[in-house]
N, C-alpha and C positions, 0 to 999 in steps of 0.2 A: 621287038627285039631288045631295044634299050632298057625297057622295063624289066625284061627277063634277066638281062645282065646286072642291073642294079639290085634286083631281088637276090640273085646268086651271090653278089658281093656282100649284101647285108647278112645273108645266112652264114657266109664264110666268116664274117667278122664276129658274129655272135658266137659261132661254134668253135672259133680258134682257141686253142688252149692258152692259158697264161704262160708266158715264157719263163721257164724255170731258170734259177740261178745255177750255173755250173761252178761248183766250188773247186776252183783250180788255182787260187791265189793270184789271179789276174783279173783286174776290174774291167769288164766289158761294158761300154757305155749303153749298149742296147739292153743288156741284161738288167742293168741298174736304173733303167728309165723309170721315172716316177718315184724313186726312193727319196727319202728325206736326206738331204745333204747337210752335214754338220761340220763346221770349221772353227767354231768358237771354243777351242780348247784352252783352258786356263790352269795356271799352276795351283795344285793342291798339296804338293810336297816339294818345297815348303809351301805352306798354306797362305799364299799372298793374294790369290785371285788375279794375278797379273797375266797378260798373254803368255802363252807357251814360248819357250826358247826356240823350239823346233816346230815346224809346221806339221800338223796332223789333220787329216780329213777322214770323215767316216760317212758311210751310207747305211741307211736303215730301211728295210723293206719287208713287209709282211707278205708271204707267199703261201699258197696252199700246202707247200712242202714243209714250211716252217718259218721262223723268223731269221731273215738273212741280214748279216752285218758285214761290212767291209771296212778296213782301215788302210789308209795310205800314210806311211810314216816317213817323212823326209829325214835322212841322216847322211849328210855329206861327208866326204872323206876326212874332214877335220875333226869329226866326232867319233871317238873310238866305238867299235861295235863289240858285242859279247858273243863270240862265235861258238861257245861250247854247246854241245847237245845235252839235253836234260831229260831226266826220266819223268814219268807221269807223277803228278802231285808234287812237282819240284818246288823248292823254296829258294833256289839260287837267285841272286841279284843279277838278272839278265835283261836284255831288251825284250819287252813283252807288251801285249795289249790285254785289256780286261773288258769283257761285256758282262754286265750285271743286269738281271731282269727280275722284276717283281711282276709275275703274270697276272695278279689281281689288282695291282696298283694301290694296295692298302697299306704298304709299309710293314706287313706282318712277316712275310717270308720272301727271300730272294735267292737267286741262283747265279753263281759266278762262273764264267767260262774264260779261261786264260789260254793264250797261245803265245809262245815265245817266237823270236825271229828265226829260230832254227827248227820250229815245228813241234816243240814240246808242249804238252797241254796239262792243265790243272783244272779241276772243277770242284765247287764247294757249295754248301747250303749256308745261307745267311739268315740268322734269327737275332732277336733282341737288339735290333738296329745295326750291330756291328760284330756279332759273333760268327766267325767263319768256321765251318766244319768241313775239312777236306776229305773226310773218310768216304764221302759219297762219290761214286764214279758212274757216269752215264754215257750214252752213245749219241754223239753229235758229230757233224762234219766240220772239217777245218782244212785249210791249205795255206801255204806261205810261198811267196816268191821274193827274190832279192835282186837288186841291181845296184849300180854305182851310186845312185842318188838317194836310195832308201830301200824300204821293204814294204810288202803288201800282205795283208791277211784277209781271208774270207772265211766266214763261219755260217753254218746253217743249223739252227736249233729247232728240232721237231716239236710240234705242238703237244705231243703226248709226253714230253719229257717231265712234266710236273703237273700236279693237280692244280686246277684253276676253277674259278666260279663261272657260272653260265654267263654268256654274253647278253647284251641288251641291244635290241634294234640292229642286229647284225654288226655291232661294233664291240671292240674290247679296248679297255684302257690299261696300258702297261706302265710300269715304272722302269725307266731306263737310265743306266749310268754307263758311260764309256770312258776309259782312260788308257793312256799310253805311258810306260815307264822307260826311261833311258837308263840302262844298267850302269854305264860308266859314271854317271853323276847322281843317280838316285832321284832325279826329277820326275814327278808324276804330274801329267797334264790331263785334265778331265773335263767332261761335259755331262751334266751340269757341274757347277763349282761346289761339290759336296765332298766331305772327308770323313773317314772313320775315326779321326782324331777328335771329332765334335760329338756332342750328346746324341744328335740325330744324323743318321747316315741313310739307312734304308728309306726312311720317310721323305728324304730330300731328293729322291730320284725324280727325273723329269717325267711328267705324265705325257704319254704319247698314245693317241687314239689310232687304232689300226682296224682293218676289216677282221671280222671274227672267222677263224677257220677252226676246224676240228679234225683230229686224227685219232684213229684207233690203233691199238697194238696188242698182239698176243705173242709173247716171247717165252719160249721154253729152253732152259739151259740145263741139259742133263750133264752129269759128271761121273767120272769113275776115278778112284784114287787107290793107290797101293802104297803101304808103308812097311818098311822092313826095320825092325828094332835090332840093331847089331849087338846090344848089350845083353838082351834077353833071348836073342836068337829066334824071334818069331815075326810072323808077317800078319798084316791086317789089310783086307780089301773092303772097299765100301763103294756104293753107288747110290745115286739119288738125283734129284732135280729141283731146280728153282723155276717157278712159273710166275710170269708177270702179265696181267691182263688189264688193259686200259681201253675200255670201249669208248670212253670220252674223258674230257678233262674233269668231269664231275663225279667220276667213279673209277677207282683203280684198286686192283686186288693183287697182292703179292703172297705167294705161298712157297714153302720149302718142305719137300717130302724127303724124309731120311737125310736131313742136311748134313753136309760135311763142314763142320766148323773148326777143322784143324787149321793151324796157323801156317800160312805161307808168308806172313809178315812177322818178323821177330820183334818182340817187345824189348825195350831197354831194360837192362838189369838194374835192380833196386835192392839195396840192403836197408831194411827198415826194422828198427828195434823200438819204434815208437808205439803209441797206443792208438794211432789212427791209421786207417787203411790208405794205401796208395791208389790214386786214380789212374786207370789205364784206358786209352782210347780203343775203339772198336772199329776194325776194318772189314768185318764180315758183311758181304753184299746184302743179305736179307735185311740186316739191321741198319743199313745206310740208305736203302731205297725208300724214298718218300717218308723220311723220318722227321722232317721239319715240323709237322703238325704236333708231334709228341714232345717237342721242346717245352719243358716246364721247369725253368730254372728258379731256384730259391734265392738267387742273386748272391750266393756265397761261394765264390770260386767255381769249382766244377759241379756244384750241387745240382741234382736233377731228380725228379720223381721217377723217371725211367732211366736206369743205367743198364744198358743191354748186356754188358759183360757178366751180369748175374746169371743170365741164361746159358746153360752149358758149362757153368763154373764148377768148382769142387762140389761133389754131391754131399748131401746132408749126412750120409754115413761115413764120410771121410775117405772113401775108397775111389779116389781119382775123379776126373772130370765126368760130369753127367752126360749121357747120350740123349739126344733130342729125337723124339719120334717125328714130330711135325710142328711147323710154325706157320701162322697165317696173319696177314695184315691187310686192312682195307682203309682206303682214304676216299673221301668224297665231299660234296658240298651241296647244300640246298639253299638257293638264294644267296644271302650274304653269310650264311653259317657253314663253317667247315667242320668236318668230323673225322675221327680216326679210331680204329679198333685194332688191337693186336693181341695175339694169344700164342703161347708156346707150351708144348707138353714134353716133359722129360720122361725117359724110360726107367722102369724098375721100381722097387719098393721105396727107394730113397729119392725117386724122381719128384719134381715139383711141377706145378702148373702156374703159369704166369699169364695174367690177363690185365688189359688196360683199355679204357675208353677216354677219348679226348674230344672236346667241342670248343669252338671259338666263334665269336661273332664280332664284326666290325661295325662301329657306329660313327663313322667319320673320324673325328679327332679322338675317339675312344675305341677300345676293344676289350671284350670281356671273354674269359675262357674258364673251363673247368676240366678237371681230370679225375678219374677214378682208377685206382690200381688194386688188384687183388692177387694174392699169392697163397697157394695151398701147399703146405709142407707136411705131408702125412708122417714122415719119419720122425719129425719133431713134435707131432700133434700140435701144429701151429698154423693158424690162418691169419694173414695180415691184410688189412684193408686200409687204404690211404685215400683221402679225397683232398683236392686242392682247388682253389679259385684264384685266378690272376687277372689283373686289370692294368691296362696301359692308357694313359691320358696325356694329351698335349693341349693344356688349356690356353696357352699363348704360343706365339711363334718362337719363344726362347725357353719356355719351361716345359720339362717332360717329367711325368710322375709315373712310377711303376710300383704296384703293390701286389702282394699275394698273401694268401692265408692257407694253411694246410693243417689237417687233423688226421690222426691215425688211431686205429682200433685193432689191437692184437689179441687174438683169442688163443690161448695156449693152456693145455691141461684144464680146460673148462673155466679159466679165469680171464676176464677182460682187462686189458691195460690201455688206457686212452691218454693221448697227448695232443698238443697243438703248438702252432708257431706261425710266424708271419714276418714279412719284410716290407719296408717302405723306402723307396729310393726317389729322390728329387734331384734333377739336374737343371741348372739355370745357366744359360750362356748370356753373359752380361755385355758382350761386345768388346772390341779392341783387343781381342785375344784372351779376355778374362772369362773364367768359368768357375762356378761353385757347385758343390755336390754335397747333399745330406743323405745319410744312410742310417737306418735303424732296423735292428733285427731282434726278434725274440723267438727262441726255440726251447720249449719246455723240456724238463728232464724225463718226461714220459713219452715224448714224441719219438716214434721209430718209423723211419721210411726206408731203411736199407735192405728190406727183403727184396725189393725191386728197384729202389732208387739209390742215390748216393748223397750222403751228407757226412762231412768229415767228423762232426761231433754234434750232439744236441746239448741241452742244458746250458744255454748261454744267452746273454743279452749284450748286444753290441751296437755301438753308434760311432759315426765319424763325421767330421766336417772337413771338406777338402776344397782348396782353392788352387786353380791352375792358371798359368799365364803362358801364352804362346808368343814367342819372339821371332819374328822373321825379318826384322830390320837390321840385319847384320851387315857389317862392312864387306864390300866385294873382296877385300883382301883376306877376310877371315876364312879359315879352313872349314868353318861350319856354315850351313845354309839356314838352320833353324834350331831353336831350343824350345822345349816344352817343360816348364817348371811345375812341379806338384808340391804342395804343402798340405800335410794332413795331420790332424790330431784325432786320436780315437781312444775308445775305452771298451774293455771287454770284461764282463762279470759272468759268473755262472748264475743259474736261476735262483740261487740262494744268497746272493749278494756278495759272494767272495770275489775279490779283485783278481782277475787273471792277467790283465794287461792295461797299461797306460802308455801310449806311444806317440812320439813326434816323429813324422816321416818327412824327409825332404828328398826329392828326386828330380833328376833332369834327364829327359830323353832328347837326343840330338841327332840330326842328319848332317852328314858331311858332304862337301861338294864333290868328293871322289867316290860317292856312292855308299860309303860306309855308314854304319849306325853306331851309336854310343849311348850307354845308359849308366848313370851313377845314382846310387841310392844310399841314404843314411837313415837308420832307424835308431832312435834313442828310447829305451824302455825303463820305466821306473821299477822299483821293487814290486813284486806281485807273487801270486801263488800258482802252482801247477797242480790241478786237481785230477789229471789223467795219468800221471807218471806211475803211480802205485796201483792202478787199475782198481780203484774203489777202496783202497786201504788207507785213505787219508791224503790231504793236500799238503804239499811241501812248499815252504816259503823260499823264494829266490831273490837275491839282491838285484840292483839295477844292472842293465846290460846294454850293449850296443852292437850294431852291425853296419859295416860300410862295404858296399858291393860295387864293382865296376865290370861292365860288359862292353865288348867292342867286336863288331863283325865287319870284316872288310871283304868286298867282292873281288873277283878275279882281276888282278892287274898283272899283265904279262902271263907267266905261267903259275902264279901263286895266288891263293886266297887264304884267309885265316880267320879263326874265331878265338877270342880270349875272354875268360871269365876269371875274376879274382875277388876275394872277399876277406875282410878282417872281421872277426866276430868274437864276442865274449859271451859268458853265460855260465850255466851250472851254478854250483854253490859258491864259486869264486867270484862271480859277477865280473867286474871290470879289472880285477887283480891279475887275471890270466887272459891273454889274448890267443885265440886260435886263428887259423887261416885256411883257405882253400884256393887253389889256382888250377886252371885248365887252359891249355893251349893246344889248338888243333889246326895245324897247317894243312892245306890241300895243294897238291902239286898236279898240274895238268900235263900229262905226258902228251896228250893230243886233245883236240876239241871233243873227242868222244870217250876219252879214257882219263880218269882222275884217280888219284890215290891219296889217302889221308891217314895220318897217325899222330896221336898226341896223348901226352900224359895228363893225369889229374892227380894232384897231391892235396891231402887234407890232414890237418892237425887240430884235434880238439883236446885241449889240455884238461878239461873237466867235463867229461862226457857222462851223463847220468843214465844208467841202465837199470831198469827194474829187475829184481831177482825173484822175489816171492813175497807174498803178503805186503808188509810195509818196509821190507829190506831193499835198499838200493845200493848200487856200487858207483863210485866215481872213478873213471878210467882216464888214463892218458892214451888217447887213440890216434893212430896214424893210419892213413889209407893211401895206397898207391893203385891207380886205375889206368888201364890203357884202352883207348877207343881208336880202332883202326879199321881200315877196309878199303875197297875200291869200288868204283862204278864205271861200268863199260857199256856204252850204248852201241852195240855191234852194228846195228842198222835200224831202220825204221820199225822193225818188228821184234828184234831180239835185244835182250839186255842180260848182263851178267853182273851180279853184285855179291861182294863179300862184306860181311859185317862181323867184327870181332870186338868183344868186350871182356875184359878180365879185371877182377877186383881182388886185392889182397888187403885185409884190414887186421891190424894188430892192436889189441886193447890191453893195457897193463894197469892193474889196479892201483889206485892211489889210496883210497880209503873206502870202508863200508859204513853205511849209516842206517839207522832206524828212524822213521819219521814219527815224531812224538805227537801227542794229541793236539798241541798248539801249532803244529806245522813245522817245527824246528828239526833240522837234521842232527841227530845225536850219533856220535861215533860209536861203532860197534866192532867187537873183536871177532865176530863170526867170520867163518871162512867164505870168501868170495874169490873165485879163480880168475886169473887172467884168461883171455880167450882170443881166438882169431877166427876170421871168416875168409873163406875163399869162394869165389863165384866166377863161373865161366860161361859165356855164351858165344857160340860160333855158328854162323849160317852162311852157306854159299847157295845162292839162288839163281837159277837160270829160268828166264821167262820168254816164251815165244808166243806172239800174238797171232793166232790163226785167223781171226776176224775180229771186228769190234766186240769187246767184252767176252772173247773166247780165247782161252789160254792153254798152253802146255807149261806146267811147272815141273822142274826137277830141283829138289831142295835137299841139301845135306845139312844136318844140324847136329851139333854136339854141345853138351853143357853139363854143368854140375854145380853143386853147392855143398860146402862142408863148414861146419862150426866145430872148432876143436878147443879144448881147455888145456892150459899149460903147454901150449905149442912151443917147441924149442926155438923157432925162428923169429927173427924180427921182421919188420914190414917187407923188406926186399925179399927175404926168403919165403915169406908167406905168399907174396905175389908170384914168385918164381914157380912155386909148387902148385899154383892155380891151374897151370896148363896140363897137369896130370889128371885132373878131374874128368870123369867119364860116367856120370850117372845116366846120361842119355846119349845115344848115338843113333841117329835115324836117317834113313833115306826115304824121301817122299816123292812120288810121281803122281801128278794130278792133271787130268785132262777134262776140260769143260768146253762145251761148244754151244753158243746161243743160236737158236733158230727163231727168226722173226716171221710169224705166220700172218 
């Protein structure tokens, strides 16, 4: 009998399920039994490595349902709390915790999961050590509770949330980073002591070995949308679906059938008379899901070999945005090699086909990758092929080296045009807060990557040397908690040896003890040439110039928060003889913790604004701009939010002189007629969003906007701005319903 009882108890113990973590924001000791308990949180903002001012504890536990993490944040009554509710992907300076996970432990790609003390969330993909892309949204569990002594957060991240390599011997090595931010002071306390202010961040995550679990997911998100155009008096209905299949971490497929890539997120207004394209981020779900593998930066600002806003952009025949028939993307891994393939097909005779393949492999302290993109543009009789190779190397504990090389082959009207380029970046952390960086770039004048990618310009050679010094040993009486000084000298020439810039840059980024941030930057430029202004009709010589910029952002104190940006700048043909300025001040008033309203003006005066007219004719204008940024954010409850965003721009440009650019680059006065002009631009969006279920939404969006450029406009800046509100090129009401079914 005793043997039978013992046998029954043994069978029961073996068959008993693993106790799941109930994500309710309350830490139950039984649920978290066996979890790794972390208490050694240290200051990383300011980056001193000292013990945290407030006690923070965390628990880390791998379960069959996902990676579970809990935080307990002590915050006694003497430390102010930030009670406002925030919307998804918030940037507000509030009390919050961060869980960052590198599921392969290679330092290649990480995922950030943020929860505020009021339950707001943010998620992002991390690449290139410290580049955060918040366009990605995913489905994970979280809960928050609060009491007089502090607040508690629980998270559960499912294993299917990201691609990952196969496990070994039933174990998986993760890279883990945990931190807690106190909104009222800006202090960030972390485990381990890693910081995105240093050359390495993702690589410095703590390696944690956990049992290997695997989950599968099949999610189908059908949608239907209806749009009424009130200006043209017509309606448009569309339906389609997104499909996400993840049989394992080693293979994941994303597809979009008749995708609706209409905007429920409004882009900021931009008035651009320059020769280079404005970069705009992409929030469309298909292009944000599992996109980290396709990150191939040319290390020049926003440069990428895949710029997803190309897909569904203005059609090659110029008749509106292109419709997309279908798009598909797959990610996977074999051993230590990761791969990704993406393809999208546009409709109609002017439709394009976009394709790309990406592969990377990690070799311990090194990683090597390659990418191939191909774009077929039949309307232009153009086929563009681009190939790139990138390499990351950490030869020592303090030195990081990143290199890439890229080549393009453009076949148009039967003729091949080939170009190439490359970048070398070396970062050396010397210790005691000192850091050096060397950067060299070459992009030939025949390199063309912008059929699918983004590069602000080709035809240049660039190099800089930068020294940084971090100072955290400030007096306790100081309003500042840390300063980061940057000193840089750089040189930019085009590929034919023409000097485009020589610059000395001095900047300081600071954190204040009240949670505010402050940036000051001075750029001093020698005389140089502008080879883009006339769009290929000759380079113009410009005298020395300078720019002094100041930014300050203050979190909520009482009922107010604010942002301030100001700049004094010279330039044009006048150089330092004429100074312009711009200033923007945006205060935010919190009517309640759930409702805030903001409104602020932007003023700009450019006394010698050079604008290309035609061939080698340019105009020098006295330009004034008045802009309004206003709106409100209302978090009605946990599922509903209402947002208004208004931007209005009035620009007035009065001619000073007209010039022809001579063969030696000098600007020669011309008596040719060049007209004064003005620009009016309006963007208004009112958006209601109701969350039916995770990643399932009902949107009701009203939008109105317009753009007008007028010559010899009779009004000055104030009048131009006032008449902006009469613009009505577009007025639309959009209703979109999407619902995700996890199968």
